[in-house]
C-alpha positions as CSV (number, residue, x, y, z in Angstrom):
1,M,-35.0,-10.2,-3.9
2,L,-34.4,-13.1,-1.7
3,R,-30.7,-13.8,-2.5
4,R,-30.2,-9.9,-1.6
5,Q,-31.9,-10.5,1.6
6,I,-29.9,-13.4,2.6
7,A,-26.7,-11.5,1.8
8,L,-27.8,-8.5,4.0
9,S,-28.7,-10.5,6.8
10,K,-25.7,-12.6,6.7
11,R,-23.6,-9.5,6.8
12,R,-25.6,-8.1,9.7
13,G,-25.4,-11.4,11.6
14,S,-29.3,-11.9,11.7
15,W,-29.4,-14.9,9.4
16,F,-27.7,-16.9,12.2
17,R,-30.6,-16.0,14.6
18,L,-33.0,-18.0,12.4
19,N,-33.6,-21.4,13.5
20,L,-32.8,-24.4,10.7
21,Q,-36.1,-24.6,9.5
22,E,-36.7,-21.2,9.0
23,R,-33.2,-21.0,6.9
24,S,-34.2,-24.3,5.4
25,I,-37.6,-22.6,3.7
26,I,-35.7,-19.8,2.3
27,N,-32.9,-21.9,1.0
28,L,-35.0,-24.4,-0.7
29,S,-37.3,-21.5,-2.0
30,L,-34.0,-20.3,-3.7
31,S,-32.8,-23.5,-5.1
32,L,-36.0,-25.2,-6.3
33,K,-37.9,-23.6,-9.1
34,V,-40.9,-23.0,-7.0
35,K,-44.0,-21.0,-7.7
36,F,-45.6,-19.5,-5.0
37,R,-49.0,-21.3,-5.7
38,S,-49.2,-22.7,-1.9
39,I,-50.4,-19.9,0.3
40,E,-48.7,-21.8,3.4
41,L,-45.1,-21.6,1.7
42,L,-45.6,-17.9,0.9
43,R,-46.8,-17.4,4.2
44,A,-43.7,-19.1,5.7
45,V,-41.2,-17.1,3.6
46,V,-42.8,-14.0,4.2
47,S,-42.8,-14.6,8.1
48,V,-39.1,-15.5,7.9
49,L,-38.2,-12.3,5.6
50,K,-40.2,-10.2,8.3
51,K,-38.1,-11.8,11.3
52,L,-35.0,-11.0,9.0
53,R,-35.8,-7.4,8.6
54,D,-36.9,-6.9,12.3
55,A,-33.6,-8.2,13.2
56,G,-31.7,-6.0,11.0
57,R,-33.5,-2.9,12.2
58,S,-32.6,-4.0,16.0
59,F,-29.0,-4.2,14.9
60,N,-29.1,-0.7,13.3
61,R,-30.7,0.8,16.2
62,G,-28.0,-0.9,18.6
63,L,-25.4,0.7,16.4
64,L,-26.8,4.3,16.7
65,R,-27.2,4.0,20.4
66,G,-23.9,2.6,20.7
67,S,-22.3,5.6,18.5
68,K,-23.8,8.1,20.7
69,I,-22.8,6.5,23.9
70,A,-19.4,6.4,22.5
71,R,-19.0,9.9,21.6
72,I,-20.3,10.7,25.1
73,F,-17.9,8.6,26.7
74,S,-15.2,9.9,24.5
75,E,-16.0,13.4,25.2
76,A,-15.9,12.9,28.8
77,A,-12.7,10.9,28.9
78,V,-10.8,13.7,26.7
79,S,-11.9,16.3,29.3
80,W,-10.4,14.3,31.9
81,G,-7.1,14.4,30.0
82,N,-7.1,11.0,28.1
83,Q,-6.5,12.5,24.5
84,T,-6.3,9.0,22.8
85,A,-10.1,8.5,23.8
86,R,-11.1,10.3,20.6
87,S,-10.4,7.2,18.8
88,W,-13.3,5.6,20.5
89,R,-15.7,7.7,18.5
90,S,-14.8,5.5,15.3
91,D,-13.9,2.2,16.9
92,K,-16.7,0.0,15.4
93,Q,-16.2,-2.8,17.9
94,Y,-16.5,-0.6,20.7
95,I,-19.5,0.9,19.2
96,A,-21.3,-2.4,18.8
97,F,-20.3,-3.5,22.4
98,L,-21.9,-0.5,23.6
99,G,-24.7,-0.8,21.8
100,N,-25.5,-4.3,23.0
101,V,-24.7,-3.6,26.5
102,F,-26.9,-0.7,26.7
103,Q,-30.0,-1.8,25.2
104,S,-33.3,-0.3,26.0
């Protein structure tokens, strides 16, 4: 489960938002044969996983927001005569940019 979560968070970019200590806790818990007998260690791992989950959710919200804005901008530009603006609707970098710029 931890390996899958790390892979997902690296793809989303949220892994690199963690500080060194948080990444080290997760990496150590994977590399060592640790049984979670220590409640403090378990709390630390759960805390980091929650932070990764929340970062992933905000990333997805940004993409949804960006795609809506890209569609609106594209429709406006096409109505003004720019036929190449149709491609804006599927431009992933443009959508990610708009999602970051227009955060609510």
